C-alpha positions, 0 to 999 in steps of 0.5 A, a space after each residue: 188360113 191366110 186372110 182374103 187378099 181381095 175382098 168385097 164387103 157389104 158390096 151392092 152392085 147394079 146399074 144406074 144406082 138400081 141394085 141388082 145384088 145386095 150384101 155381097 161378102 166374097 173374098 179370095 186368098 192368095 194361092 187360091 182360085 175362086 170361081 163364080 158360077 150361075 145362070 146367064 144374066 145372074 150378075 157374075 160379070 156385074 160382081 167382077 166389074 164392080 170389084 175392079 172398079 169398071 162399074 160404080 158401087 152402089 154400097 160397100 167396099 172393095 179391099 185390096 191387100 188390106 186397103 180400100 180400093 177407093 182410096 188407091 192410086 191406079 198405079 198401086 192397083 195396077 201393080 197388084 191386080 190385073 184383069 182379063 175381061 170379055 169386052 173387045 179391046 181396041 188395038 189397031 196398029 199394035 203387034 201382039 207383042 206390043 199388046 202384051 208389053 202394055 202389061 208392064 206400064 205400071 213399072 215404067 216411067 212417064 215415058 213408058 220405056 221398057 227395059 231389057 228386064 221388062 222385055 224379058 218378062 214380056 217374052 216369058 209371058 208370051 211363052 207361058 201362053 204358048 203364043 210365040 208363033 204369032 207374037 209378031 202378027 198384028 193383034 187385029 189379025 189373029 183369032 179370038 181364041 189367040 187374043 184371049 191367050 194374049 190377054 192373059 199374057 198381058 195380065 201375067 206381064 203385070 206380075 200381079 198378086 191378083 188376076 180377075 178373068 171374066 169368062 176367059 175360056 169363052 173363045 178357046 178350044 178344048 186344048 186351049 181351055 185346058 192350057 189356060 186353066 193349067 197356067 192359072 193353077 201354076 201361077 196359084 201354086 208357084 207364085 202365090 197368085 189369088 185368081 178370081 174368075 167367072 165360068 160357064 163350064 161347070 166341069 172345068 169349074 168343078 176341077 180348077 176351083 178351090 171355092 165356088 161362089 154361086 150367083 142366082 136370083 139376084 143374090 149370092 146363093 151359096 159359097 163353099 168348096 166344089 165337093 159341096 157345090 157340085 151335086 146333081 140336086 144343087 146344080 139343078 136347082 141353081 140353074 133351074 133345070 127342068 129338061 135333062 139333068 146334071 151328072 155331078 160324077 162326070 161334071 156334065 149335063 145329060 139330055 132328057 130320057 126318051 119316054 115310052 115302052 122300051 124297044 131295046 134292053 141294053 146289058 152294060 156295065 164298066 162304061 161299056 154301055 154309055 156310048 150305046 145309051 147315048 146313041 139310042 137317046 140321040 135317035 129317040 129310041 126308048 130303052 131299058 138298061 140293066 142290071 147294073 150295080 149302083 156304083 158302076 160307072 154306067 149307072 148314073 148315065 143309064 138312070 138319066 137316059 133309060 125309060 127304065 133302069 134295073 139296078 142292085 146295091 153296090 158290090 152285090 150280085 144280081 138277085 132274082 127280083 132284078 132278074 125277073 123284072 129284066 126278063 119281063 122287059 126283055 120279053 117286051 123288047 124287040 132287041 137286046 144289045 149286050 156290050 160286055 165280052 166277059 162276066 165277073 162273079 157278081 155279074 153272072 146274072 147279066 150272062 144268063 140274060 144274054 144267053 136267055 136273049 140269044 135263045 130267043 134270037 133277040 141279041 143285036 151286035 153293037 156293031 149292028 146298032 144302027 140297024 135299029 133306025 135303018 130297018 136292016 137285017 140282023 
């Protein structure tokens, strides 16, 4: 494995000489994305700002390409490392193109004159972030999301070996979040760039990161691969989740289940029940779900949101114990919603439950689900 290119060794960070996090040992290799996650105020931004020398270290060393940054000249650092931070920059009287072009200054002479090659690199960086349509507009007149893309273009212009980004997706819509992370992935793959960033979006961190650093309780709690970090139990502990839960399979949070005696029994499976579970949860209607195999995509959502969830082991048929529990719940429920149109060999128990509920006159079509909270007829 390649050595870490950008590393914190024994680093202590804080403000006004007061330590916030001590004994930090993290590093990112070229060709890798290292992501910091953790609760608000845990110190992610403080770590990044300290590593790039925006904040003075209380103790320790930051090493860039085998050299202590404290002994490096600004120009040497700028040709190796670029940053995209959350602070607003003052760019009055500058066009978007002019702002991106400042990324070439580490390579120009004292007069800061750009060569034709510099301009080519600027144009290419603007194309990379899909910003051609507003490149000539004043930087102060574009949206926050557009500014974030231009700041990334400026960082790319520096042709760095390391890019440091603090919450780079904060002002972006979903399309541009994905585009930005795709750009970073391409830089890592094609140009062997090292990327270290902080993210609040756990689903994106889970998908884009090679390694993840977890910051909480004034310490580095853990550093590992996404596969080992993103579990329901660990994320709940890291963020102190008490209301709701985190679904590692989908990379998303789930709200708290509606407690109480179930009014509706939902027969789902294969993803068909998830929209119904969430509609009922939003409306505050307690429901039961079943019968689900524990490897069914519906299962983790039903387990999180249903007042009761009846399940059987993976790849097994519905046994009589599960059938009896389901029948008892259906007898107590006002309605049964069946989300399935077809039933496989191992799912015949749910077909029988549907047919029995139909005989009782309890079947409610998914299209009439709103009747539950409007009082309409079936």
